[in-house]
C-alpha positions as a Markdown table, in Angstrom:
| # | Residue | x | y | z |
|---|---|---|---|---|
| 1 | Met | 40.6 | -0.5 | -3.7 |
| 2 | Ser | 38.1 | -0.5 | -0.9 |
| 3 | Thr | 34.6 | -1.8 | -1.0 |
| 4 | Pro | 31.9 | 0.9 | -1.1 |
| 5 | Glu | 29.5 | 1.0 | 1.8 |
| 6 | Tyr | 25.8 | 0.9 | 1.3 |
| 7 | His | 22.9 | 1.9 | 3.4 |
| 8 | Val | 20.7 | -1.2 | 4.1 |
| 9 | Phe | 17.0 | -1.8 | 4.6 |
| 10 | Thr | 15.5 | -5.2 | 5.4 |
| 11 | Arg | 12.0 | -6.6 | 5.6 |
| 12 | Lys | 10.6 | -10.1 | 6.2 |
| 13 | Gly | 9.3 | -11.8 | 3.1 |
| 14 | Asp | 9.8 | -11.1 | -0.5 |
| 15 | Ser | 9.3 | -7.4 | -0.9 |
| 16 | Arg | 11.1 | -6.9 | -4.2 |
| 17 | Pro | 7.8 | -6.0 | -6.1 |
| 18 | Glu | 7.2 | -3.3 | -3.4 |
| 19 | Val | 10.5 | -1.8 | -4.0 |
| 20 | Asp | 10.0 | -1.9 | -7.8 |
| 21 | Arg | 6.8 | 0.0 | -7.4 |
| 22 | Leu | 8.3 | 2.6 | -5.1 |
| 23 | Val | 11.2 | 3.3 | -7.5 |
| 24 | Ala | 8.7 | 3.6 | -10.4 |
| 25 | Glu | 6.5 | 5.9 | -8.4 |
| 26 | Leu | 9.6 | 8.0 | -7.5 |
| 27 | Lys | 10.6 | 8.2 | -11.1 |
| 28 | Arg | 7.1 | 9.3 | -12.1 |
| 29 | Thr | 6.9 | 11.9 | -9.5 |
| 30 | His | 10.5 | 13.4 | -9.7 |
| 31 | Gly | 11.3 | 12.5 | -13.3 |
| 32 | Ala | 12.8 | 9.5 | -15.1 |
| 33 | Asp | 16.4 | 10.7 | -14.5 |
| 34 | Val | 16.1 | 11.1 | -10.8 |
| 35 | Asp | 18.6 | 9.3 | -8.6 |
| 36 | Ala | 16.3 | 7.5 | -6.0 |
| 37 | Gly | 19.3 | 6.0 | -4.3 |
| 38 | Phe | 18.6 | 2.4 | -5.2 |
| 39 | His | 21.7 | 0.2 | -5.7 |
| 40 | Lys | 20.2 | -3.4 | -5.7 |
| 41 | Tyr | 18.0 | -5.7 | -3.8 |
| 42 | Met | 18.0 | -9.4 | -3.1 |
| 43 | Tyr | 15.6 | -11.9 | -1.7 |
| 44 | Val | 17.4 | -14.3 | 0.7 |
| 45 | Thr | 15.1 | -17.4 | 0.6 |
| 46 | Lys | 16.6 | -19.2 | 3.5 |
| 47 | Ala | 16.1 | -16.2 | 5.7 |
| 48 | Asp | 12.8 | -15.2 | 4.1 |
| 49 | Leu | 14.1 | -11.7 | 4.0 |
| 50 | Thr | 14.4 | -8.8 | 1.5 |
| 51 | Val | 17.6 | -6.8 | 1.6 |
| 52 | Val | 17.8 | -3.5 | -0.2 |
| 53 | Met | 21.0 | -1.6 | -0.7 |
| 54 | Leu | 21.0 | 2.1 | -1.2 |
| 55 | Arg | 23.8 | 4.5 | -2.0 |
| 56 | Pro | 25.1 | 6.2 | 1.1 |
| 57 | Gly | 23.4 | 9.2 | 2.4 |
| 58 | Glu | 19.8 | 10.4 | 2.5 |
| 59 | Ser | 17.8 | 9.4 | -0.6 |
| 60 | Leu | 14.2 | 9.5 | -1.9 |
| 61 | Leu | 14.0 | 5.8 | -1.6 |
| 62 | Ser | 15.4 | 5.7 | 2.0 |
| 63 | Arg | 12.7 | 8.2 | 3.0 |
| 64 | Ala | 10.0 | 6.2 | 1.2 |
| 65 | Leu | 11.0 | 2.9 | 3.0 |
| 66 | Arg | 11.0 | 4.6 | 6.4 |
| 67 | Gly | 7.5 | 5.6 | 5.9 |
| 68 | Arg | 6.3 | 2.1 | 5.2 |
| 69 | Pro | 5.5 | -0.6 | 7.8 |
| 70 | Gly | 7.9 | -3.6 | 8.2 |
| 71 | Trp | 11.1 | -2.0 | 6.9 |
| 72 | Thr | 14.1 | -1.8 | 9.4 |
| 73 | Glu | 17.5 | -0.2 | 9.1 |
| 74 | Pro | 19.7 | -2.9 | 10.8 |
| 75 | Gly | 22.8 | -0.6 | 10.9 |
| 76 | Leu | 21.1 | 1.9 | 13.2 |
| 77 | Ala | 20.6 | 1.7 | 16.9 |
| 78 | Gly | 17.4 | -0.1 | 17.8 |
| 79 | Gly | 17.1 | -1.5 | 14.2 |
| 80 | Asn | 14.9 | 1.3 | 12.9 |
């Protein structure tokens, strides 16, 4: 069985509360059952970095994170 691939965003510092607010806002706007694309997040203390894992493909949360300062997509050319 293969390991699923996820789309990843990163940001310096602990940004988990920001992600929680964004997901809640998307659910308020689009309905409680909306699939915002969120899989999980983690704060890596030694790197002082938040890593957000999203389901593959374009999602509401990926569009929201792209529009906010400081978020990068390390798998893309140029890191953005």
